[in-house]
N, C-alpha and C positions, 0 to 999 in steps of 0.2 A: 251087499251093496254098499257103496260107501258111499260116507254123509261129505253134505258139503255145507259148507259155514267159511268163516274166515281164516286161515292158516294161522298156526302157529309160528313165526316169524323167528328167523336166528342169523342173524349178519357173521360170518366168518370172524373168528377171533383167533390170532396167533399169540401163542403162551410163551414165555421164557419159563421155565422148570427148573429144579433145584440146584442139577447140575448142567445146567447150559443147556440143556437140548430144548431144541424149538420145536413145536406143533401146531397146525392149523387145525381151530375146532369148528367144525362146519355140520349143518342141517346132513342127513345122510340125501341121497338120492338113489333112482333108479339102478343108475350104471355101479352103482358100488356093490353090487351083487357077489360080482365074485371076490372082489377084495374083503369083503364082511365073511365071505364062506372062508376064505386063505388066513384071516385072523382067526376065524374061532377053531379050524383047523390046527392052527401053530399054536394053542392055548394047550398047558401042560393037561395031565389030565386031572390034576387038583383044581385047578385053575378052573377047568370047564366044569368040575363039581359043584364050586363052590359058584358058581356062577347061574348055570341051570339046575342044581340041586338034583343031579341024576347023572347017570351016563350018556353021553353024547360024543358023537365023534365029529359032526356036525350037524348043520341046518338043514332040516327037510326042504324041499319048493315050498312048501308053504308058508315054513317060517322066515326064509329068506324072503316071499313076496310080501309078508306082513312087517319085516324089520326096515324093508326099502321103500314100504308105502303107510306111510306113518298114515292115520285115520285123521283127517284135516278136523282141528280145533281140538282135539281131544290129546294127541299125542306130538312127542315131539321126541325125534330119536335124530344123536348126534354122534358122531367119529369125529376120533383125535386121530389125523394124518401127520406122518412124516414123508418129506422127501417131496416132490413135485410132478407134475404130468404125468407119463406115464410110470413114474419111478415111486407114485405115491404109494404108499403104504397105510392100513390102517393100524394103530397099535392100539387104540382104546374103543368102547363104544358106550355110550350113556342114555337112555330112557327114561322119559316119565309117560303116564299114559291114565286116562281115567275113562269111567264109565260115563255114560249120555249124563247131560244134568246134575252130575255131581262136581262139587269143590273140591272134592279130595284126589289126590291123583297119587299114582303108585311108582319109586325107580328103579330101576337096575342099572350097574356098572359091570365090564368086564374090561380089566387090560390086558395085556400081553405081558409074557412072563417076560422079557427083557426091558419092560418097561416096568416095573415095580417098585415102589420104593423113592421117585424122586417126586412126589406130589401131585400125578395126574390124576390119578381117582379123587383126590380133595377137590382140585378145582375142575372138574365137572360134574361133582356135586353140587357146588357152589355155584355154577351153570345153570345147573339142574334148579336149583332151587330156585333163582332171580327169575328166570324165564317163567315157573309157575307162578310166581309170587304175580309178575307183570302180568299173565295173564289171568288171574284172577282167584287161582287155586289156593284155599287157605289151609290144607292139612296135604303134607306128602308123607309118603310111608312107605316104608321096604321093608321086605323077609330078606332076613341073612341067617344062615346055619350059624349056630351057637359054636361050632369049630373053625370060624373066620373071625378070629380075635382083631386082628388087623381093621376089616370093616365095619366091626362092631364101636372100636375105638372110634375111627373115623368120623362114625355117624355123633356119637356120643359129642365129640369136638364142636361139631357145626350145630349141635345143639337138639338133637334128636334125643325123644328119651320112650326108652323100651316098656312096652306094654304089653300084657300076655296075648302069646298066640295060642287059640285055641286047633292051632292046623293040624300041627307035629311038635313036640317037644323038641326038638332038636332046630326048630326052627326060632329064632327070635324075631320078634315086630319090632320098625323102631316107628317113630311118628315125629314128626315135627310141625309147628304152626308156623307158617308162613307169612301170618300178617304183621310178624314182628320184625321181618324183611324190609318194609318200606324204606324206599329211599337207599338203600343200602347198594354196593358196588358185591360183586365179586371175585373182587380182586384186581391186580393190573394185571392188563396183558400190554404186550408190547408196543 
């Protein structure tokens, strides 16, 4: 059963990236099922493994349902889209989620291979951090494969610290104190 309560709102933001590309970041919706599945299928094997920490070709119907119907008040699922209307394509996804009553949340990000290296993951993580702070979360954490050096370096640059992960020695747990973000912006949008 889905919970009720105040939703985590997110107004769409247009971002200009390092090489001049423009994307719109918005909350995911039920109509994004096929676009999301297409984005996941389009990831290289390495990118899918780094994001899902396992072998996965596509999202199951259950995972698609969860991804496109975030739990009210406990999850924010964003997509970065290029193009407009019927030409709109999901080029990245970012989310945070929490357990009921918790002030901690967990993040995850995936960027399609063609959009690596343009600053999109950084901008998405900044937006997640800003939103989570605004909605009263005090800690954000993530689980990153030890082999994912780019994501570990990004997390460190944004103030995350590495903490022990009892889950698996190949996984690093990163954590950030969101209370330090009070009043800060996630960077410039267009």
